[in-house]
C-alpha positions as MATLAB code, in Angstrom:
seq = 'MFLSARRLSLGAALAFTLVVSVPAESPHLRVEDIEPGMKGVGRTVFAGDAVEEFTVEVLGVLRNVLGPSRNLILARLEGGPLAHTGVIAGMSGSPVYIDGKLVGAVSYSLGAFSKEPIAGITPIGEMIEAAQLPARRPAVTRAAADLPVTPASFAEVVRTAFAPAFFASSPAHVQVVVAPASGPVAPALGPQLRPIATPLVLGGFAGEVSELLATAFAGSGFTPLTGLAGGTGPIPSSKRPLQPGDAVGVNLIAGDLLLGGTGTVTHVDGDRVYAFGHPFYNLGPTEFPMTRAYVHTLLPSLFSSSKLSTTGDVIGTFRQDRATTIAGTLGDGPSMLPIRLVLETDRGFRRSFSFEVVRDQLFTPLLTYFSVLNTLQSYERQYGAATFSVKGRAQVRHHGDLTFEDLFTGESPSVGAASAIAVPLTFLLRNEFESVDIEGLDITISSSEEPRTATIERIWLDTTRVRPGATVPLKILTRSYRGDEVAREIPLTIPGNATGTLTIMVADGVRLAEWEQREAGRHPQQALGVAQMVRALNETRRNNRLYVRLLSPSAGAVVGGEPLSSLPPSVLSVHESDRSGGQFAPLRNATLGEWDLPTDYAIAGARFLTVSLERP';
ca = [
     204.651  133.232   98.000;
     203.291  136.653   97.200;
     203.929  135.736   93.849;
     202.339  132.361   93.277;
     199.182  133.907   95.267;
     198.910  136.922   93.042;
     199.044  134.365   90.021;
     196.514  132.257   91.602;
     194.264  135.664   92.062;
     195.275  136.567   88.011;
     194.621  133.260   86.670;
     191.255  132.690   89.247;
     190.105  136.164   88.231;
     190.504  134.804   84.439;
     188.694  132.158   84.528;
     185.684  133.592   86.015;
     185.934  136.033   83.221;
     185.628  133.343   80.360;
     183.443  131.831   82.353;
     180.594  134.799   82.457;
     181.523  135.444   78.577;
     180.343  132.400   77.372;
     176.768  132.709   75.966;
     173.975  131.299   77.327;
     172.795  127.947   75.790;
     169.675  128.702   73.269;
     166.241  127.295   75.404;
     165.207  126.636   71.974;
     166.120  123.985   69.871;
     167.194  125.143   66.132;
     165.546  123.075   63.013;
     169.105  122.703   61.879;
     169.537  120.470   64.763;
     166.512  118.138   64.280;
     167.158  114.531   63.514;
     164.803  112.076   62.573;
     164.285  109.529   65.498;
     164.708  112.333   68.495;
     162.080  111.927   71.106;
     160.563  114.566   73.238;
     157.260  115.529   75.076;
     154.852  117.348   74.282;
     151.976  119.614   76.286;
     148.275  120.439   76.064;
     144.712  120.259   77.505;
     142.920  117.227   77.168;
     140.177  117.883   79.556;
     139.178  120.446   82.015;
     141.836  123.326   82.704;
     145.513  120.375   84.062;
     148.235  120.610   81.189;
     149.253  116.866   80.386;
     151.753  115.404   78.161;
     152.398  113.360   75.433;
     155.487  112.122   73.896;
     156.962  113.249   70.262;
     159.062  111.133   67.917;
     160.698  113.260   64.594;
     159.798  111.448   61.656;
     162.403  114.399   59.489;
     161.476  118.014   58.248;
     160.198  119.361   55.338;
     161.481  122.285   53.894;
     159.748  125.424   52.146;
     156.164  123.267   52.860;
     154.791  126.852   53.666;
     156.531  128.470   51.059;
     160.098  129.243   50.874;
     162.531  128.851   53.925;
     158.736  128.101   55.993;
     159.254  124.413   57.412;
     157.610  121.598   59.603;
     158.739  119.225   61.634;
     156.947  115.697   60.815;
     156.510  113.860   64.290;
     153.888  110.878   65.342;
     152.252  111.470   68.082;
     151.505  109.536   71.433;
     149.931  108.925   74.426;
     147.380  110.291   76.348;
     143.816  109.418   74.337;
     145.910  110.109   71.253;
     145.819  106.465   69.737;
     141.639  106.973   69.657;
     141.301  110.652   68.672;
     144.411  110.673   66.073;
     145.701  114.765   66.103;
     142.739  116.767   67.899;
     141.909  120.172   66.883;
     141.806  122.670   69.365;
     145.793  121.216   69.748;
     147.396  124.067   67.422;
     149.919  125.574   69.716;
     151.045  122.364   71.668;
     154.732  122.956   73.196;
     156.887  120.346   71.637;
     160.230  119.989   73.683;
     163.195  117.761   72.805;
     166.188  117.646   75.783;
     163.983  120.498   77.793;
     164.496  123.030   74.478;
     161.267  123.872   72.963;
     161.335  122.490   69.540;
     157.872  124.793   68.292;
     153.885  123.625   68.051;
     152.205  121.056   66.961;
     149.472  123.052   64.109;
     149.493  120.698   61.201;
     147.233  117.515   60.238;
     147.850  115.032   57.869;
     144.627  115.201   55.775;
     141.440  113.232   57.541;
     140.886  109.582   57.978;
     144.655  109.330   59.576;
     145.648  105.597   61.261;
     147.978  107.398   62.989;
     148.560  110.956   65.075;
     151.400  112.564   62.651;
     151.328  116.330   63.032;
     153.525  119.272   61.482;
     155.399  121.059   64.325;
     156.082  125.077   63.686;
     159.547  125.765   64.576;
     159.591  128.694   67.573;
     162.762  130.608   65.748;
     159.950  130.989   63.056;
     157.120  131.488   65.106;
     158.729  134.481   66.733;
     160.274  135.955   64.246;
     156.796  136.283   62.292;
     155.557  137.861   65.213;
     157.835  140.850   64.828;
     156.844  141.917   61.938;
     155.738  145.867   61.561;
     152.196  146.541   63.779;
     150.345  148.758   61.462;
     147.925  147.050   58.489;
     146.520  148.869   55.645;
     143.591  149.568   54.282;
     142.009  146.938   52.472;
     139.391  146.212   49.937;
     138.831  142.475   49.381;
     135.478  142.349   51.560;
     133.118  144.956   49.824;
     129.791  144.313   50.040;
     127.158  144.635   46.344;
     123.852  144.824   46.979;
     121.313  143.463   47.319;
     123.175  141.689   50.251;
     121.910  137.872   50.753;
     123.215  135.512   53.041;
     124.617  133.215   49.849;
     126.928  136.578   49.152;
     127.856  137.335   52.944;
     129.162  133.686   53.189;
     131.222  134.342   49.604;
     132.783  137.075   51.314;
     134.220  135.575   54.399;
     135.030  132.457   52.482;
     137.073  134.201   49.489;
     138.212  136.706   51.975;
     140.107  134.627   53.990;
     140.569  131.554   52.744;
     143.893  130.099   53.579;
     146.618  129.633   50.794;
     149.612  128.899   52.425;
     151.090  125.871   52.075;
     152.894  123.761   49.455;
     150.534  123.202   46.399;
     152.877  120.665   44.452;
     155.727  118.176   46.272;
     157.717  119.292   43.435;
     158.154  122.549   46.145;
     158.988  120.139   49.443;
     162.236  119.415   50.157;
     163.291  116.358   52.332;
     166.145  117.366   54.586;
     167.095  114.798   57.314;
     164.962  111.969   56.159;
     165.141  109.229   52.984;
     162.307  110.033   49.973;
     161.516  106.622   50.299;
     161.325  106.088   54.220;
     158.208  107.514   56.559;
     158.961  111.047   54.984;
     158.145  111.581   51.412;
     157.379  115.357   49.773;
     154.054  114.334   48.713;
     153.044  114.615   52.401;
     153.599  118.071   51.837;
     150.566  118.845   49.998;
     148.052  116.575   52.438;
     149.445  118.432   55.082;
     146.750  121.488   56.303;
     146.789  123.909   59.517;
     145.437  121.743   62.840;
     141.331  123.055   62.505;
     140.212  125.831   65.216;
     137.470  124.878   66.876;
     134.780  127.498   66.948;
     132.430  128.700   69.626;
     128.871  129.812   68.775;
     126.831  130.871   71.538;
     123.380  132.392   71.226;
     123.332  131.996   67.210;
     120.712  129.122   66.180;
     118.933  128.033   63.029;
     119.686  129.341   59.561;
     122.105  131.948   60.976;
     124.089  129.064   62.617;
     124.186  127.262   59.602;
     125.104  129.974   57.411;
     128.179  130.770   60.026;
     128.940  127.207   60.367;
     129.512  126.728   56.744;
     131.535  130.143   55.802;
     133.946  129.190   58.541;
     134.397  125.566   57.779;
     135.752  126.196   54.953;
     138.479  128.562   56.478;
     140.049  125.976   58.962;
     137.223  125.896   61.407;
     135.121  123.367   62.919;
     131.886  124.829   64.092;
     130.431  123.780   67.768;
     127.179  125.307   67.541;
     125.692  126.136   71.134;
     128.149  124.490   73.336;
     129.126  128.005   74.858;
     126.567  128.953   77.583;
     124.968  125.816   77.926;
     127.916  124.315   79.880;
     127.622  127.370   82.551;
     130.659  129.815   83.876;
     133.817  128.005   83.370;
     136.410  127.525   86.137;
     138.416  131.186   86.883;
     141.624  130.685   86.859;
     144.379  132.814   88.602;
     147.673  131.125   88.186;
     149.989  132.451   85.463;
     149.632  131.031   81.836;
     151.671  128.448   80.438;
     152.760  126.994   77.664;
     150.449  123.923   76.974;
     147.377  125.993   78.319;
     144.199  126.114   76.179;
     143.560  130.377   75.067;
     140.742  131.254   73.490;
     140.736  134.056   70.210;
     136.505  136.391   70.662;
     135.320  137.650   68.112;
     132.097  138.571   69.738;
     131.050  139.226   73.311;
     127.693  139.652   75.181;
     124.498  138.156   74.379;
     126.697  136.407   71.682;
     129.010  134.747   71.390;
     131.558  134.183   68.972;
     135.651  132.530   69.128;
     138.435  129.842   68.014;
     140.407  128.053   70.884;
     144.068  126.870   70.637;
     147.280  126.127   73.064;
     149.777  128.106   74.372;
     152.856  127.496   72.862;
     155.651  130.252   74.106;
     155.156  132.627   77.091;
     158.289  135.090   77.269;
     157.010  137.865   79.826;
     154.271  139.382   79.045;
     154.373  137.984   75.392;
     152.614  134.759   74.082;
     152.819  132.958   71.187;
     150.143  130.390   70.089;
     148.593  128.089   67.491;
     151.449  127.572   65.197;
     149.653  128.715   62.117;
     147.245  131.566   61.002;
     143.340  132.323   62.790;
     143.082  133.850   59.875;
     146.639  135.633   58.708;
     144.969  138.946   58.990;
     148.711  140.401   59.881;
     148.027  142.992   62.604;
     145.057  142.746   64.537;
     143.337  143.579   68.153;
     141.652  140.685   69.403;
     140.804  139.730   72.701;
     143.093  136.912   74.414;
     140.801  134.805   76.868;
     141.309  131.757   78.988;
     139.876  128.746   77.745;
     138.281  125.669   79.370;
     138.045  121.751   77.837;
     135.155  120.466   79.081;
     135.834  117.051   77.078;
     136.935  115.288   74.086;
     134.899  114.442   70.799;
     136.507  111.601   68.952;
     135.751  111.012   65.130;
     137.190  109.254   62.419;
     137.040  111.963   60.278;
     138.518  115.005   62.951;
     138.229  115.273   66.632;
     137.850  117.611   67.743;
     138.313  119.377   72.270;
     134.783  120.795   72.538;
     136.000  124.074   74.300;
     134.366  127.391   75.456;
     136.224  130.442   76.249;
     136.461  132.243   79.364;
     138.306  135.911   81.204;
     139.854  137.944   78.518;
     143.290  137.904   79.772;
     145.030  140.041   76.898;
     145.061  140.900   73.478;
     146.392  139.010   69.931;
     148.174  141.851   68.054;
     149.758  139.494   65.227;
     148.450  136.691   63.268;
     150.608  135.588   60.831;
     151.211  132.754   58.691;
     153.535  130.891   61.527;
     151.734  131.990   65.417;
     149.083  134.467   66.358;
     150.739  136.338   68.915;
     150.117  139.338   71.658;
     150.763  140.758   74.904;
     148.782  139.371   78.718;
     147.192  142.525   79.819;
     144.538  144.435   79.228;
     142.086  143.565   76.313;
     141.451  145.843   73.247;
     138.500  147.912   72.819;
     135.945  146.468   70.885;
     132.506  147.766   69.087;
     129.385  148.175   71.368;
     126.293  147.317   70.103;
     123.311  147.964   71.679;
     120.421  146.459   69.745;
     116.680  146.973   70.733;
     113.503  144.621   69.400;
     110.257  145.544   69.545;
     107.260  144.064   67.766;
     103.340  145.143   67.345;
     102.538  142.229   69.868;
     103.530  143.934   72.570;
     107.149  142.350   72.965;
     110.484  144.623   74.001;
     113.656  143.158   73.991;
     117.172  144.903   74.252;
     120.191  143.181   73.562;
     123.895  144.253   74.378;
     127.111  142.724   72.431;
     130.494  143.399   71.230;
     132.145  142.548   68.120;
     135.843  143.016   67.144;
     136.843  146.743   65.582;
     138.973  145.171   62.364;
     138.191  146.142   58.771;
     136.560  142.563   57.433;
     135.259  141.684   60.858;
     133.391  144.139   62.167;
     130.390  144.422   59.646;
     130.696  140.833   58.989;
     130.231  140.097   62.808;
     127.476  143.335   62.712;
     125.151  141.024   59.950;
     125.209  137.735   61.366;
     124.432  139.331   64.873;
     121.397  141.547   63.946;
     120.369  139.146   61.106;
     120.597  136.211   64.164;
     118.706  138.409   66.839;
     115.857  138.597   64.201;
     115.551  135.572   63.224;
     115.532  134.371   66.603;
     112.466  136.073   67.813;
     110.821  136.699   64.965;
     109.372  133.693   62.158;
     111.378  133.024   59.787;
     109.140  132.263   56.753;
     106.051  134.615   55.949;
     105.414  138.540   54.777;
     106.565  140.352   57.565;
     108.140  143.842   58.088;
     111.083  145.650   60.048;
     111.325  149.113   60.189;
     114.901  150.206   61.568;
     115.893  153.046   63.182;
     119.558  153.786   64.630;
     122.936  155.235   64.622;
     126.507  155.019   64.553;
     128.531  156.947   66.249;
     131.625  157.994   63.886;
     134.554  159.859   65.773;
     135.128  162.952   64.408;
     132.223  162.665   61.619;
     129.323  162.790   63.392;
     126.645  159.988   62.960;
     126.012  157.499   60.211;
     122.215  157.348   60.362;
     119.940  154.264   59.907;
     116.804  154.545   58.850;
     114.890  151.995   56.562;
     111.929  149.725   55.699;
     111.695  145.957   55.318;
     108.954  144.003   53.705;
     108.730  140.923   51.998;
     109.197  137.416   52.845;
     112.653  137.702   53.979;
     113.145  141.511   55.695;
     115.526  140.137   58.284;
     118.041  140.065   55.956;
     117.413  143.504   54.104;
     117.365  145.010   57.700;
     120.679  143.748   58.929;
     122.135  144.325   55.786;
     120.948  148.448   55.929;
     123.416  147.886   58.702;
     126.297  145.971   57.862;
     126.713  147.575   54.450;
     127.573  151.530   55.367;
     129.822  149.821   57.935;
     131.848  147.672   55.113;
     132.116  150.984   53.238;
     133.512  153.431   55.925;
     136.031  150.569   57.173;
     137.007  149.977   53.979;
     138.262  153.542   52.796;
     141.369  154.657   51.663;
     141.675  158.321   53.393;
     141.740  157.906   56.783;
     140.950  155.109   59.895;
     137.796  155.863   60.843;
     136.832  154.381   64.339;
     133.333  153.789   65.121;
     132.575  154.429   68.799;
     129.018  152.225   69.296;
     126.044  151.513   67.432;
     122.623  151.663   68.937;
     119.775  150.065   66.776;
     116.151  149.988   67.171;
     114.126  147.876   65.194;
     110.085  147.063   65.057;
     108.400  144.299   63.650;
     104.556  143.096   62.010;
     103.696  140.141   61.180;
     102.190  141.406   58.150;
     103.395  142.872   54.950;
     103.878  146.944   53.854;
     103.768  147.758   50.280;
     102.885  150.209   48.729;
     103.004  151.352   44.662;
     102.612  154.553   42.856;
      99.899  154.933   40.995;
      99.433  158.232   39.840;
     100.253  161.971   40.134;
      98.940  165.049   38.527;
      98.070  168.904   39.418;
      94.978  170.497   39.623;
      95.932  173.792   37.748;
      97.337  173.212   34.351;
      98.438  176.797   34.738;
     102.028  177.033   36.240;
     103.876  180.164   36.860;
     107.671  180.636   37.849;
     107.622  181.328   41.765;
     104.298  180.203   41.957;
     103.266  176.957   44.627;
     101.380  174.394   43.263;
      99.997  171.053   45.442;
     101.333  167.850   43.966;
      99.259  164.927   44.076;
     100.070  161.733   44.557;
      98.093  158.440   44.511;
      99.474  155.011   46.511;
      97.589  151.834   46.709;
      99.000  149.142   49.543;
      99.633  145.816   48.837;
      95.476  144.926   50.488;
      94.082  147.396   48.220;
      93.728  150.588   50.181;
      94.133  154.065   47.864;
      95.900  157.138   50.055;
      96.581  160.282   48.131;
      99.088  162.440   49.334;
      99.957  165.947   48.551;
     103.333  168.137   48.369;
     103.626  171.814   47.682;
     106.177  171.781   45.065;
     107.522  175.590   44.879;
     108.843  176.800   41.039;
     112.056  178.538   41.297;
     111.318  182.302   39.570;
     113.997  181.903   37.038;
     112.788  178.447   35.769;
     111.698  178.631   31.928;
     110.392  176.353   29.275;
     109.635  172.962   29.832;
     109.347  170.888   33.599;
     109.349  167.153   34.118;
     107.996  166.337   38.157;
     109.689  162.825   39.127;
     108.019  160.716   41.744;
     109.707  157.717   42.559;
     110.624  154.710   45.072;
     114.341  154.934   46.552;
     115.487  152.330   44.338;
     114.346  153.742   41.766;
     115.486  157.350   42.528;
     118.912  156.053   42.722;
     119.367  153.813   39.951;
     117.891  157.251   37.731;
     121.004  159.251   39.849;
     123.635  156.576   39.627;
     123.156  157.085   35.570;
     122.359  160.846   35.484;
     124.929  161.846   37.910;
     127.151  158.768   38.789;
     126.783  159.275   42.888;
     127.539  156.408   45.110;
     129.447  156.494   48.216;
     132.505  154.561   47.142;
     132.884  157.885   44.980;
     133.348  159.900   47.823;
     136.645  161.742   48.318;
     136.910  161.794   51.898;
     135.738  160.249   54.820;
     132.979  163.192   55.682;
     131.608  162.916   52.408;
     131.109  159.325   52.722;
     129.015  159.759   55.557;
     127.470  162.473   54.363;
     126.691  160.447   50.612;
     125.335  157.281   52.859;
     123.114  159.409   55.304;
     121.316  160.821   51.899;
     121.055  157.204   50.682;
     117.444  156.486   49.319;
     115.302  154.648   51.769;
     112.647  152.100   51.336;
     109.674  154.004   53.016;
     109.721  157.421   51.304;
     107.727  159.585   48.381;
     111.091  161.097   46.500;
     110.242  164.044   44.316;
     112.244  165.920   41.601;
     111.365  168.906   39.783;
     114.028  168.542   36.624;
     115.104  170.690   34.062;
     116.886  170.378   30.663;
     119.869  172.186   32.078;
     123.360  171.209   31.562;
     125.538  170.746   34.277;
     127.785  168.723   36.215;
     128.948  166.645   38.705;
     132.159  167.925   39.818;
     134.871  166.392   42.205;
     131.483  163.963   43.792;
     129.513  166.881   44.082;
     126.399  167.585   41.313;
     126.153  171.209   39.959;
     123.096  172.075   38.239;
     122.498  174.945   35.353;
     126.700  175.740   35.286;
     126.992  178.247   32.337;
     128.413  177.329   29.175;
     131.660  178.492   30.376;
     131.874  176.574   33.424;
     131.144  173.552   32.203;
     133.664  174.516   29.569;
     136.408  174.658   31.886;
     135.620  172.009   33.332;
     135.281  169.655   30.716;
     138.758  170.227   29.470;
     140.047  169.160   32.900;
     138.593  165.520   32.309;
     141.957  164.275   32.662;
     141.402  164.095   36.766;
     138.720  162.172   37.078;
     136.801  163.990   38.831;
     133.942  165.435   36.362;
     131.051  163.892   34.894;
     128.562  165.657   32.270;
     124.729  166.237   33.905;
     121.488  166.021   31.229;
     119.278  167.568   33.606;
     119.498  170.272   36.329;
     117.467  169.454   39.822;
     115.479  173.185   40.852;
     114.077  171.181   43.646;
     113.860  168.143   46.098;
     111.213  166.678   48.279;
     110.483  163.878   49.777;
     107.480  162.328   52.201;
     107.808  159.168   55.154;
     105.325  156.750   54.629;
     104.663  153.571   56.459;
     104.972  151.579   53.642;
     107.803  149.711   51.758;
     107.194  152.123   48.398;
     107.683  150.742   44.728;
     107.339  152.539   41.560;
     108.037  155.490   39.574;
     105.629  157.988   37.614;
     107.009  161.413   35.578;
     104.827  164.324   34.898;
     105.867  166.892   32.193;
     104.454  170.985   32.666;
     104.778  173.485   30.539;
     105.386  176.959   32.523;
     103.885  180.260   31.556;
     105.652  182.763   30.788;
     105.203  185.381   33.205;
];
């Protein structure tokens, strides 16, 4: 009796051990287990913040359609408004379940004007795998802002830097795994699949800038929704936990301006969130605000239907932007770059604006440019001559302040004013030396509805006898756009060791910069460190300055990015013998003195005066 009880106890224990040692069944359905004809359900928000279900019928699996070993599950969607709308922009990330197991995210649509809502589903396994990649992003050089900057050039930067290129380009690259090529699935469908468009919410943007943003982002797979944000009032706040099928947003600008994209949550695992099923921009590691989103209504369209959505409260941070997903964590949002802009006019108008932009090597300069340009064009006239005076600073941690101070006038001065802020940020954020942390921007722009230009007419000295060590008054005559002449005077001190013939150059900032580039190869991108770069940017020539240089035909050199004048022949020969390092450039002239005179006009022109020194 005792033996039988003991055997029974051991058997029960063994059975219990076998039960608990069996691996838990995966909550996800593998691509290998997908077969044509399988049916499941999807979840998304069609209106408000209520998650609704729709049905899904699997048509097949396309392998290598997004690249090597990147697959899509092809499916037909039914239910709700889908028969009238087709696949809807904003559905990206809608989770699909078969037999209660998560398959993946509705993420791709089949061309335009499709008669049926046929979509591509990104497998959940590929989404999770992509989000585990390293979370460090190297410096990039793809978004260089060349001078002069125009709206068209900035739009081109956006298009070329972020244009998606992550799907099959030829039917030959696609393999149909679980359905015959003669059936509803064929390799030719692969190149026709494109990421479902992401609704782009624009709030506070208008006019030319709104069109520029819409054009630039539309080329990268976004559907711009101009003016919707803020026009419908605050969205309802939700306290319930984020769940699959919920609408979710990615904010790029917040505050007095709003720019963001919306999609759908695919999977929530603890505090980790997976969404979209395709990239936002495929930037890799990011720190973009994750927000709630609210769907006001649907906009049916034969070309491309869309959810009219608005982003809401920040609920976390998107930390990965990969080919198969955007992923992040719930909790605090990321640090944003605060920008305070004060606009004042000669009409007595003064107003302050506050907004934040994401901290990102590529987006920060571009979004700052768009934000400043939009503010100026929203409150000042876009046509006719005008003048903008820019003053401000960017606080660069560990490297002091980057200063802004310039004047722009003419037919489109707002472009120059916005560029004067965005271009230095571009140079700093794309530097190859170290990560740069900009703590904030404070900018004041003063405007006038008249052009303020002046040309350099003549320069002269009142004396013909100039001795080394003497101070002589240099006279400069400028003529304003109205024909008014103004004579200015700058005292020039001649070095005591100067000899022979000297040249006095008076020039505007553009011509001086061109001369320095030819003579010394000076340019912010050639700096050897961030500190030197900040200094070079702060020394950038301004439009509202008269620049005076006293030059001597003495040889010198630029060594390590720093100009060295009047070098002895022995020193020059040493540096010339070591040109292989690329840090040496010869100078034909030595600068014996530098002066500049601020004005209230944008200066144009250059004049030269030759002076023969008397012997002491």
